[in-house]
DRENDOFI-249521 format. One record per residue (C-alpha): residue in three letters; x, z, y. Coordinates in Angstrom, 1 decimal. Layout:
+------+--------+--------+--------+
| type |   east |     up |  north |
+------+--------+--------+--------+
|  ALA |      X |      Z |      Y |
...
+------+--------+--------+--------+
//
This chain:
+------+--------+--------+--------+
| type |   east |     up |  north |
+------+--------+--------+--------+
|  MET | -125.3 |  -17.4 | -154.1 |
|  GLN | -127.0 |  -15.1 | -156.5 |
|  VAL | -129.6 |  -14.0 | -153.9 |
|  LYS | -130.3 |  -17.6 | -152.9 |
|  ASN | -130.8 |  -18.6 | -156.5 |
|  THR | -133.2 |  -15.6 | -156.9 |
|  LEU | -135.1 |  -16.6 | -153.8 |
|  ILE | -135.4 |  -20.2 | -154.9 |
|  LYS | -136.8 |  -19.0 | -158.3 |
|  LEU | -139.3 |  -16.8 | -156.6 |
|  VAL | -140.4 |  -19.5 | -154.2 |
|  VAL | -140.9 |  -21.9 | -157.1 |
|  ALA | -142.8 |  -19.2 | -159.1 |
|  ALA | -145.0 |  -18.5 | -156.0 |
|  ALA | -145.7 |  -22.2 | -155.6 |
|  VAL | -146.7 |  -22.4 | -159.3 |
|  MET | -148.9 |  -19.3 | -159.0 |
|  LEU | -150.5 |  -20.3 | -155.7 |
|  PRO | -153.2 |  -22.6 | -157.2 |
|  TYR | -154.2 |  -19.8 | -159.6 |
|  ALA | -154.1 |  -17.2 | -156.9 |
|  VAL | -156.4 |  -19.3 | -154.7 |
|  SER | -158.7 |  -20.0 | -157.5 |
|  ALA | -158.9 |  -16.2 | -158.3 |
|  GLN | -159.7 |  -15.5 | -154.7 |
|  THR | -162.9 |  -17.6 | -154.8 |
|  SER | -164.1 |  -17.1 | -158.4 |
|  SER | -163.5 |  -13.5 | -159.5 |
|  ILE | -164.4 |  -10.0 | -158.4 |
|  ASN | -161.6 |   -8.5 | -156.4 |
|  ALA | -163.6 |   -5.5 | -155.2 |
|  PHE | -166.3 |   -3.4 | -156.8 |
|  SER | -168.4 |   -1.6 | -154.3 |
|  PRO | -172.1 |   -1.6 | -153.5 |
|  TYR | -171.1 |   -1.5 | -149.8 |
|  THR | -170.1 |   -5.1 | -150.1 |
|  MET | -173.7 |   -6.1 | -150.6 |
|  TYR | -174.0 |   -6.9 | -146.9 |
|  GLY | -172.0 |   -9.0 | -144.5 |
|  ILE | -168.5 |  -10.2 | -145.2 |
|  GLY | -167.6 |   -7.5 | -147.8 |
|  GLU | -164.7 |   -5.1 | -148.0 |
|  ILE | -161.9 |   -5.9 | -145.5 |
|  ASN | -158.5 |   -5.8 | -147.3 |
|  THR | -155.7 |   -3.8 | -145.8 |
|  PRO | -153.3 |   -6.4 | -144.1 |
|  GLY | -149.5 |   -6.3 | -144.3 |
|  THR | -146.7 |   -6.4 | -146.8 |
|  THR | -146.3 |   -3.6 | -149.4 |
|  GLN | -143.9 |   -1.9 | -147.1 |
|  MET | -146.5 |   -1.8 | -144.3 |
|  ARG | -149.4 |   -0.7 | -146.6 |
|  SER | -147.2 |    2.1 | -148.0 |
|  MET | -146.9 |    3.5 | -144.5 |
|  GLY | -150.7 |    3.6 | -143.9 |
|  GLY | -150.9 |    0.0 | -142.8 |
|  VAL | -148.9 |    0.4 | -139.5 |
|  GLY | -146.8 |   -2.4 | -138.2 |
|  VAL | -148.3 |   -4.0 | -135.0 |
|  ALA | -145.1 |   -2.9 | -133.1 |
|  MET | -142.6 |   -3.5 | -135.9 |
|  GLY | -139.9 |   -5.8 | -134.7 |
|  THR | -137.1 |   -5.2 | -137.2 |
|  PRO | -134.8 |   -8.1 | -137.9 |
|  GLY | -134.8 |   -8.9 | -141.6 |
|  LYS | -138.4 |   -7.6 | -142.2 |
|  ILE | -141.6 |   -9.7 | -142.3 |
|  ASN | -144.4 |   -8.7 | -140.0 |
|  LEU | -147.8 |  -10.1 | -141.0 |
|  LEU | -149.7 |   -8.3 | -138.2 |
|  ASN | -148.1 |   -9.5 | -135.0 |
|  PRO | -147.0 |  -13.1 | -134.4 |
|  ALA | -144.8 |  -12.0 | -131.5 |
|  ALA | -142.5 |  -10.4 | -134.1 |
|  TYR | -141.6 |  -13.8 | -135.4 |
|  SER | -139.1 |  -14.1 | -132.5 |
|  THR | -137.0 |  -11.3 | -134.0 |
|  ILE | -135.9 |  -13.4 | -137.0 |
|  PRO | -132.1 |  -13.7 | -136.9 |
|  GLN | -130.6 |  -17.2 | -136.5 |
|  LYS | -129.6 |  -19.1 | -139.7 |
|  SER | -131.8 |  -16.9 | -141.8 |
|  PHE | -135.0 |  -17.0 | -143.9 |
|  LEU | -137.5 |  -14.3 | -144.9 |
|  PHE | -139.8 |  -14.5 | -147.8 |
|  SER | -142.4 |  -12.1 | -149.2 |
|  PHE | -144.6 |  -12.1 | -152.2 |
|  GLY | -147.0 |   -9.2 | -153.2 |
|  LEU | -149.3 |   -8.2 | -156.0 |
|  GLU | -152.0 |   -5.6 | -156.0 |
|  GLY | -154.1 |   -3.8 | -158.7 |
|  GLN | -157.1 |   -1.7 | -157.8 |
|  ASN | -159.3 |    0.9 | -159.5 |
|  TYR | -162.7 |    1.7 | -158.1 |
|  TYR | -164.7 |    4.8 | -159.0 |
|  ASN | -168.3 |    5.0 | -157.7 |
|  SER | -170.6 |    8.0 | -158.1 |
|  GLN | -174.2 |    8.6 | -156.9 |
|  LYS | -176.9 |   11.2 | -157.5 |
|  VAL | -180.2 |    9.6 | -158.5 |
|  ASP | -183.1 |   12.1 | -159.2 |
|  ASN | -180.5 |   14.9 | -159.4 |
|  VAL | -178.7 |   13.0 | -162.2 |
|  SER | -175.1 |   11.8 | -161.5 |
|  LYS | -174.4 |    8.1 | -162.1 |
|  ASN | -170.8 |    6.9 | -162.3 |
|  THR | -169.1 |    3.5 | -162.6 |
|  ALA | -165.5 |    2.4 | -162.7 |
|  TYR | -163.9 |   -1.0 | -162.4 |
|  ASN | -160.4 |   -2.4 | -162.3 |
|  THR | -159.1 |   -5.5 | -160.5 |
|  PHE | -155.7 |   -7.3 | -160.2 |
|  ASN | -154.7 |  -10.1 | -157.9 |
|  PHE | -152.0 |  -11.4 | -155.5 |
|  HIS | -152.0 |   -9.8 | -152.0 |
|  ASP | -149.7 |  -11.9 | -149.9 |
|  ILE | -147.4 |  -14.9 | -149.8 |
|  ALA | -145.4 |  -15.3 | -146.6 |
|  PHE | -142.3 |  -16.6 | -145.0 |
|  GLN | -140.7 |  -16.5 | -141.5 |
|  MET | -137.8 |  -18.5 | -140.1 |
|  PRO | -136.1 |  -19.3 | -136.8 |
|  VAL | -137.0 |  -22.6 | -135.1 |
|  ALA | -134.7 |  -22.3 | -132.1 |
|  LYS | -132.9 |  -19.5 | -130.3 |
|  LYS | -135.4 |  -16.7 | -129.6 |
|  LEU | -138.2 |  -18.8 | -131.2 |
|  GLY | -139.5 |  -18.1 | -134.7 |
|  LEU | -142.1 |  -19.5 | -137.1 |
|  GLY | -144.3 |  -17.5 | -139.5 |
|  PHE | -146.7 |  -18.5 | -142.3 |
|  SER | -148.8 |  -16.2 | -144.5 |
|  LEU | -151.6 |  -16.5 | -147.1 |
|  THR | -153.5 |  -13.3 | -147.7 |
|  PRO | -157.0 |  -12.3 | -148.9 |
|  TYR | -159.1 |  -11.2 | -145.9 |
|  SER | -162.2 |   -9.7 | -147.6 |
|  SER | -163.8 |   -9.3 | -151.0 |
|  VAL | -167.3 |   -9.0 | -152.4 |
|  GLY | -168.1 |   -7.5 | -155.8 |
|  TYR | -171.1 |   -5.5 | -156.9 |
|  ARG | -173.8 |   -5.2 | -159.5 |
|  THR | -176.6 |   -2.7 | -159.1 |
|  LYS | -179.9 |   -2.1 | -161.0 |
|  TYR | -183.1 |   -0.6 | -159.9 |
|  THR | -186.3 |    0.1 | -161.9 |
|  GLN | -189.5 |    0.6 | -159.8 |
|  ASP | -191.1 |    4.0 | -160.5 |
|  PHE | -194.7 |    4.3 | -161.5 |
|  ASP | -197.1 |    4.2 | -158.6 |
|  PRO | -200.9 |    4.2 | -159.3 |
|  ASN | -201.6 |    2.5 | -156.0 |
|  ASP | -199.1 |   -0.3 | -156.6 |
|  PRO | -200.9 |   -3.5 | -157.6 |
|  VAL | -197.8 |   -4.7 | -159.6 |
|  TRP | -197.9 |   -1.6 | -161.8 |
|  GLY | -201.7 |   -1.8 | -162.2 |
|  ASN | -201.7 |   -5.5 | -163.2 |
|  VAL | -198.3 |   -6.2 | -164.7 |
|  GLY | -196.3 |   -3.0 | -165.4 |
|  ARG | -192.7 |   -1.9 | -164.8 |
|  VAL | -190.4 |   -4.2 | -162.7 |
|  GLN | -186.6 |   -4.1 | -162.9 |
|  TYR | -184.4 |   -5.5 | -160.1 |
|  VAL | -180.8 |   -6.5 | -160.6 |
|  TYR | -178.6 |   -7.3 | -157.6 |
|  GLN | -175.1 |   -8.8 | -158.0 |
|  GLY | -172.5 |  -10.7 | -156.0 |
|  GLU | -168.9 |  -11.8 | -155.9 |
|  GLY | -166.5 |  -13.9 | -153.8 |
|  ASP | -163.7 |  -13.7 | -151.3 |
|  VAL | -162.6 |  -14.9 | -147.9 |
|  THR | -158.9 |  -15.9 | -147.7 |
|  GLU | -156.8 |  -16.2 | -144.5 |
|  VAL | -154.0 |  -18.7 | -143.8 |
|  LYS | -152.0 |  -17.9 | -140.7 |
|  VAL | -149.4 |  -20.1 | -139.0 |
|  GLY | -147.8 |  -18.9 | -135.7 |
|  LEU | -144.9 |  -18.9 | -133.3 |
|  GLY | -143.2 |  -16.0 | -131.6 |
|  TRP | -141.0 |  -16.5 | -128.5 |
|  GLU | -138.8 |  -14.0 | -126.7 |
|  ILE | -139.7 |  -15.2 | -123.2 |
|  PHE | -137.3 |  -12.8 | -121.5 |
|  LYS | -135.0 |  -10.1 | -122.8 |
|  ASN | -136.7 |   -7.7 | -125.2 |
|  PHE | -140.2 |   -9.0 | -124.5 |
|  SER | -141.9 |  -11.5 | -126.9 |
|  LEU | -145.1 |  -13.4 | -126.9 |
|  GLY | -146.8 |  -14.8 | -130.0 |
|  VAL | -149.7 |  -17.1 | -130.9 |
|  ALA | -151.2 |  -17.9 | -134.3 |
|  ALA | -153.9 |  -20.1 | -135.7 |
|  GLN | -155.9 |  -18.5 | -138.6 |
|  TYR | -157.9 |  -20.6 | -141.1 |
|  TYR | -160.5 |  -18.8 | -143.2 |
|  TRP | -162.1 |  -20.3 | -146.4 |
|  GLY | -163.8 |  -19.0 | -149.4 |
|  ASP | -167.2 |  -18.7 | -151.3 |
|  ILE | -169.5 |  -15.7 | -151.6 |
|  ASP | -172.4 |  -15.8 | -154.1 |
|  ARG | -175.2 |  -13.3 | -154.1 |
|  SER | -178.3 |  -13.1 | -156.4 |
|  PHE | -181.1 |  -10.9 | -157.5 |
|  VAL | -183.3 |  -11.0 | -160.6 |
|  MET | -186.8 |   -9.4 | -160.7 |
|  THR | -188.0 |   -9.0 | -164.3 |
|  PRO | -191.5 |   -7.6 | -165.0 |
|  THR | -192.2 |   -5.7 | -168.2 |
|  PRO | -195.9 |   -5.9 | -169.4 |
|  ILE | -197.7 |   -2.6 | -169.8 |
|  THR | -198.8 |   -3.7 | -173.3 |
|  GLY | -197.2 |   -6.0 | -175.8 |
|  ASP | -199.6 |   -8.8 | -174.7 |
|  GLY | -198.7 |  -11.5 | -172.2 |
|  THR | -195.4 |  -12.6 | -170.7 |
|  PHE | -194.2 |  -12.9 | -167.1 |
|  SER | -191.4 |  -15.1 | -165.8 |
|  SER | -188.5 |  -13.5 | -163.9 |
|  THR | -188.1 |  -14.3 | -160.3 |
|  VAL | -184.5 |  -15.2 | -159.3 |
|  GLY | -183.0 |  -15.4 | -155.8 |
|  SER | -179.6 |  -16.9 | -155.1 |
|  ASP | -177.4 |  -17.4 | -152.0 |
|  ASN | -174.1 |  -19.3 | -151.8 |
|  TYR | -172.0 |  -19.1 | -148.6 |
|  SER | -169.2 |  -21.7 | -148.3 |
|  ILE | -166.8 |  -20.7 | -145.6 |
|  SER | -164.3 |  -22.9 | -143.7 |
|  SER | -163.4 |  -21.8 | -140.1 |
|  ILE | -160.5 |  -21.7 | -137.7 |
|  LYS | -159.9 |  -18.7 | -135.4 |
|  GLY | -156.9 |  -17.5 | -133.3 |
|  GLN | -154.7 |  -14.5 | -132.5 |
|  VAL | -152.2 |  -13.6 | -129.7 |
|  GLY | -149.7 |  -10.8 | -129.6 |
|  VAL | -147.0 |   -9.2 | -127.5 |
|  LEU | -143.9 |   -7.1 | -128.5 |
|  TRP | -141.7 |   -5.0 | -126.1 |
|  LYS | -138.5 |   -3.4 | -127.2 |
|  ALA | -138.4 |   -0.5 | -124.8 |
|  ILE | -135.2 |    1.1 | -126.3 |
|  MET | -132.7 |   -0.8 | -128.4 |
|  ASN | -129.2 |    0.4 | -129.1 |
|  GLN | -127.0 |    1.3 | -132.1 |
|  LYS | -128.7 |    4.7 | -132.6 |
|  ARG | -132.4 |    4.1 | -132.1 |
|  MET | -135.1 |    1.5 | -131.4 |
|  LEU | -138.5 |    2.0 | -129.8 |
|  THR | -140.9 |   -0.8 | -129.6 |
|  PHE | -144.5 |   -1.3 | -128.5 |
|  GLY | -146.9 |   -4.0 | -129.6 |
|  ALA | -150.4 |   -5.3 | -129.2 |
|  THR | -152.5 |   -8.1 | -130.7 |
|  TYR | -155.9 |   -9.6 | -130.0 |
|  ASP | -158.0 |  -11.5 | -132.5 |
|  PHE | -160.7 |  -13.7 | -131.1 |
|  GLY | -163.0 |  -13.4 | -134.1 |
|  GLY | -166.5 |  -14.9 | -134.1 |
|  ASN | -169.1 |  -16.2 | -136.5 |
|  LEU | -167.8 |  -18.0 | -139.6 |
|  ASN | -170.8 |  -20.2 | -139.6 |
|  PRO | -170.8 |  -20.8 | -143.4 |
|  ASP | -172.7 |  -23.5 | -145.2 |
|  VAL | -175.6 |  -21.6 | -146.8 |
|  THR | -177.5 |  -22.7 | -149.9 |
|  SER | -180.4 |  -20.3 | -150.5 |
|  ARG | -183.4 |  -20.4 | -152.8 |
|  ILE | -185.8 |  -18.2 | -154.7 |
|  TYR | -187.2 |  -19.7 | -157.9 |
|  ILE | -189.2 |  -18.7 | -160.9 |
|  GLY | -187.1 |  -18.4 | -164.0 |
|  ASP | -189.2 |  -20.7 | -166.2 |
|  LEU | -188.3 |  -23.8 | -168.0 |
|  TYR | -188.1 |  -25.8 | -164.8 |
|  ASN | -186.7 |  -23.2 | -162.5 |
|  SER | -189.5 |  -23.9 | -160.1 |
|  THR | -188.4 |  -23.1 | -156.5 |
|  VAL | -190.9 |  -21.0 | -154.6 |
|  LYS | -188.9 |  -20.3 | -151.4 |
|  GLY | -185.7 |  -21.8 | -150.0 |
|  ASP | -184.5 |  -19.6 | -147.2 |
|  THR | -183.2 |  -16.0 | -146.9 |
|  THR | -181.9 |  -14.0 | -143.8 |
|  HIS | -178.8 |  -11.8 | -144.1 |
|  LEU | -176.2 |  -10.2 | -141.9 |
|  ALA | -174.1 |  -12.9 | -140.4 |
|  LEU | -170.7 |  -13.5 | -142.0 |
|  ALA | -168.7 |  -12.8 | -138.9 |
|  LEU | -165.2 |  -11.8 | -138.0 |
|  PRO | -164.8 |   -9.1 | -135.3 |
|  ARG | -163.0 |   -9.4 | -132.0 |
|  GLN | -160.1 |   -7.0 | -132.7 |
|  LEU | -157.7 |   -5.2 | -130.5 |
|  SER | -154.6 |   -3.5 | -132.1 |
|  VAL | -152.0 |   -1.5 | -130.3 |
|  GLY | -149.0 |    0.3 | -131.8 |
|  ALA | -145.7 |    2.1 | -131.4 |
|  TYR | -142.7 |    1.9 | -133.7 |
|  TYR | -139.6 |    4.2 | -133.6 |
|  MET | -136.5 |    3.8 | -135.8 |
|  THR | -133.2 |    5.5 | -136.3 |
|  SER | -130.6 |    5.1 | -139.2 |
|  LYS | -132.7 |    7.5 | -141.3 |
|  TRP | -136.2 |    7.8 | -139.9 |
|  THR | -138.9 |    5.3 | -139.1 |
|  LEU | -142.2 |    6.4 | -137.5 |
|  GLY | -145.2 |    4.2 | -136.8 |
|  LEU | -148.6 |    4.7 | -135.1 |
|  ASP | -151.3 |    2.0 | -134.7 |
|  TYR | -154.8 |    2.1 | -133.3 |
|  VAL | -157.3 |   -0.7 | -134.2 |
|  TYR | -160.6 |   -1.4 | -132.6 |
|  GLN | -163.0 |   -4.0 | -134.1 |
|  ASN | -166.1 |   -5.3 | -132.2 |
|  TRP | -168.5 |   -6.3 | -135.0 |
|  THR | -171.7 |   -6.2 | -132.9 |
|  GLY | -170.6 |   -8.5 | -130.2 |
|  GLY | -171.6 |  -11.7 | -132.1 |
|  ASN | -174.2 |  -10.3 | -134.5 |
|  LYS | -177.2 |   -8.1 | -133.7 |
|  ALA | -179.1 |   -8.8 | -136.9 |
|  THR | -180.2 |   -6.0 | -139.4 |
|  GLU | -181.1 |   -6.0 | -143.0 |
|  MET | -183.1 |   -3.6 | -145.2 |
|  THR | -181.9 |   -2.1 | -148.4 |
|  GLY | -184.0 |   -1.7 | -151.5 |
|  VAL | -185.9 |    1.5 | -152.2 |
|  SER | -183.3 |    4.3 | -152.4 |
|  GLY | -182.4 |    7.8 | -151.1 |
|  PRO | -183.9 |   11.2 | -151.9 |
|  ASP | -187.3 |   10.2 | -150.3 |
|  LYS | -187.3 |    6.7 | -151.9 |
|  SER | -187.2 |    5.1 | -148.5 |
|  ALA | -185.4 |    1.9 | -147.5 |
|  TYR | -182.5 |    2.0 | -145.0 |
|  GLU | -181.7 |   -0.4 | -142.2 |
|  VAL | -178.2 |   -1.9 | -142.4 |
|  ALA | -176.4 |   -3.2 | -139.3 |
|  TYR | -172.9 |   -4.0 | -138.2 |
|  THR | -171.2 |   -1.3 | -136.0 |
|  ASN | -168.0 |   -1.3 | -134.0 |
|  THR | -165.2 |    0.6 | -135.7 |
|  SER | -162.0 |    2.5 | -134.7 |
|  MET | -159.1 |    3.3 | -137.0 |
|  VAL | -155.9 |    5.3 | -136.6 |
|  LYS | -152.9 |    4.6 | -138.8 |
|  VAL | -149.8 |    6.8 | -139.1 |
|  GLY | -146.7 |    6.0 | -141.2 |
|  VAL | -143.2 |    7.4 | -141.9 |
|  GLU | -140.2 |    6.1 | -143.7 |
|  TYR | -137.1 |    8.1 | -144.7 |
|  THR | -133.8 |    6.6 | -145.9 |
|  PRO | -131.3 |    9.4 | -146.8 |
|  ASN | -128.2 |    7.3 | -146.4 |
|  TYR | -128.3 |    3.6 | -146.1 |
|  TYR | -124.5 |    3.3 | -146.3 |
|  ASP | -124.0 |    5.5 | -149.4 |
|  VAL | -121.7 |    3.6 | -151.8 |
|  ARG | -121.9 |    5.9 | -154.8 |
|  ARG | -125.5 |    7.2 | -155.0 |
|  PHE | -128.0 |    4.3 | -155.3 |
|  MET | -131.1 |    6.4 | -154.7 |
|  LYS | -129.8 |    7.6 | -151.4 |
|  ARG | -130.2 |    4.1 | -150.2 |
|  TRP | -133.9 |    3.9 | -151.2 |
|  ALA | -136.6 |    4.0 | -148.5 |
|  TYR | -139.3 |    6.6 | -149.1 |
|  ARG | -142.6 |    6.0 | -147.4 |
|  ALA | -145.9 |    7.8 | -146.7 |
|  GLY | -148.9 |    7.1 | -144.5 |
|  PHE | -152.4 |    8.0 | -143.6 |
|  ARG | -155.3 |    6.2 | -141.9 |
|  TYR | -158.8 |    7.3 | -140.9 |
|  GLY | -161.7 |    5.4 | -139.5 |
|  THR | -165.3 |    4.2 | -140.2 |
|  TYR | -166.8 |    1.4 | -142.2 |
|  ASN | -168.2 |   -1.6 | -140.4 |
|  GLN | -171.9 |   -1.0 | -141.4 |
|  THR | -174.4 |    1.8 | -140.6 |
|  TYR | -177.4 |    2.9 | -142.6 |
|  ASP | -180.3 |    3.9 | -140.4 |
|  GLY | -177.7 |    4.4 | -137.7 |
|  ASN | -175.4 |    6.7 | -139.8 |
|  LYS | -171.8 |    5.7 | -139.9 |
|  ILE | -169.8 |    5.7 | -143.1 |
|  GLY | -166.5 |    7.6 | -143.0 |
|  GLU | -163.4 |    6.4 | -144.8 |
|  TYR | -159.8 |    7.4 | -145.1 |
|  ALA | -156.7 |    6.6 | -147.2 |
|  VAL | -153.4 |    8.3 | -148.1 |
|  THR | -150.4 |    6.1 | -149.1 |
|  LEU | -147.0 |    6.5 | -150.7 |
|  GLY | -144.2 |    4.1 | -151.6 |
|  VAL | -140.6 |    3.3 | -152.1 |
|  GLY | -138.3 |    0.4 | -151.2 |
|  VAL | -135.4 |   -0.4 | -153.5 |
|  PRO | -132.6 |   -2.5 | -152.0 |
|  VAL | -131.5 |   -5.5 | -154.0 |
|  LYS | -127.9 |   -5.1 | -153.0 |
|  PHE | -125.6 |   -2.8 | -150.9 |
|  LEU | -126.1 |   -3.1 | -147.1 |
|  GLY | -128.8 |   -5.8 | -147.8 |
|  SER | -132.2 |   -6.3 | -146.4 |
|  SER | -133.8 |   -7.8 | -149.5 |
|  THR | -135.9 |   -5.2 | -151.3 |
|  ILE | -138.4 |   -4.6 | -154.1 |
|  ASP | -141.2 |   -2.4 | -152.8 |
|  VAL | -143.7 |   -0.3 | -154.7 |
|  GLY | -146.7 |    1.4 | -153.2 |
|  VAL | -149.8 |    3.4 | -154.1 |
|  GLU | -152.9 |    4.3 | -152.1 |
|  TYR | -155.8 |    6.7 | -152.6 |
|  GLY | -158.9 |    6.3 | -150.5 |
|  ARG | -162.5 |    7.5 | -150.1 |
|  ARG | -165.6 |    6.1 | -148.5 |
|  GLY | -169.1 |    7.5 | -148.0 |
|  TYR | -168.1 |   11.1 | -148.6 |
|  ASN | -169.8 |   12.2 | -145.4 |
|  LEU | -173.3 |   10.8 | -146.2 |
|  SER | -173.5 |   10.6 | -150.0 |
|  GLU | -175.3 |   13.9 | -150.5 |
|  ARG | -177.6 |   13.7 | -147.5 |
|  LEU | -178.7 |   10.1 | -147.8 |
|  GLY | -178.2 |    9.5 | -151.5 |
|  LEU | -175.6 |    6.8 | -150.9 |
|  VAL | -172.6 |    6.0 | -153.2 |
|  ARG | -169.5 |    8.1 | -152.9 |
|  GLN | -166.5 |    5.9 | -153.5 |
|  GLN | -163.0 |    6.6 | -154.5 |
|  TYR | -160.3 |    4.1 | -155.3 |
|  PHE | -156.6 |    3.8 | -156.2 |
|  LYS | -154.5 |    0.8 | -155.3 |
|  PHE | -151.1 |    0.0 | -156.8 |
|  SER | -148.9 |   -2.8 | -155.2 |
|  VAL | -145.6 |   -4.4 | -155.8 |
|  GLY | -143.8 |   -6.6 | -153.3 |
|  PHE | -140.7 |   -8.7 | -153.1 |
|  SER | -139.1 |   -9.1 | -149.7 |
|  LEU | -136.1 |  -11.4 | -149.7 |
|  PHE | -133.7 |  -12.1 | -146.8 |
|  ALA | -131.2 |  -15.0 | -146.7 |
|  GLY | -128.7 |  -14.7 | -143.9 |
|  ALA | -125.4 |  -13.4 | -142.8 |
|  GLU | -125.6 |  -10.3 | -144.9 |
|  ASN | -125.0 |  -12.3 | -148.1 |
|  GLY | -123.2 |  -15.4 | -146.7 |
|  GLU | -126.4 |  -17.5 | -147.1 |
|  TYR | -126.4 |  -19.7 | -144.0 |
|  TRP | -129.5 |  -21.8 | -144.6 |
|  PHE | -129.7 |  -23.5 | -141.2 |
|  ARG | -126.0 |  -24.3 | -140.5 |
|  ARG | -124.5 |  -27.7 | -140.8 |
|  PRO | -121.7 |  -27.5 | -143.5 |
|  LYS | -118.2 |  -28.0 | -142.4 |
|  TYR | -117.2 |  -29.9 | -145.5 |
|  ASP | -119.4 |  -32.2 | -147.6 |
+------+--------+--------+--------+
//
């Protein structure tokens, strides 16, 4: 009864927090990276805190009593008369550095927001339902550039120095509802509908500074608003190749259909005078698109060890061939062509539980996790790919003895742009992420039979 009461309280708290969380996802900066200036922004790492602490693996995870946000086929593994609930929070610290004219420029920014709200439950024998609400991508940046003196530049000759300020913020949120069905023994099929919504705002301000104190010049302001509302789909399979009392080996795969988000776009460029006179009303950018994605994975479990391996391929160029030019940058002050590129990522994770059945020593029942992932960013600069990697650690603390409900804590350290920052003058980015998750299981382990008709009224 105590676990059930705790679960009810957390569900109510999540329901109360949900409107604020959704509002935060569409009105605040949840990433701080100049690499989010183009396209859909920074893609958030999917999965619960447990999954993200293991490098993000989980496509093949089919463990009863644990929520899987990556593969809808895993919904079929939910035990009968049970209910799974997950709620997660995440804080991030971004540290960006860049060399400009041999001078190091550094910025830092902190963010905090919810990461996931999810539940999974059985619908019938071997048939499960799953629901999740998670942030998919985030945009957040503010950069400034002052045009250098050029005697041949007519702006410098007639006006003077010009300063450009580029900034943007916004998010895309994913709601997923799906079904997983064990169509025959140890093999499950899953389908899910994904709804994406959000707003992304981008703007720039060009401010001339007169050469002398005489005369004034109005600023030129450009703004773009993208309003997103789109439905996509996902399919998945899960095969339990080995399943006995000593070990379990599973294989899984998912395919996301992706496609253009087709946002409603409001764009204009206007003069920052008293009347905000519009001088132009259209701007071309990289499409806001979701990639076609293929994920495959393997998951191996014993009483003490869990090992996971995932490979993810994303086809970003299939539906978008457009390119975009950066501003003046780099050692030779040249602009770069930005374009989408297909990406590959490898994820590896491990979990160790010293003794799940230890009655006396509480920390022996803790789950200790570590992971690593390596891949490339989804944009190129003059054809050069941006490398990125992350290292993760975490622990899972059981709520009760022999129970599946846990409080999970995870940390992540990652880097991006380290391979090109010196050569091209791009930003070298480092970040830390700290997450806390609550995974609650109501079922036979604690006598909480949620979907059983009572014998006595």
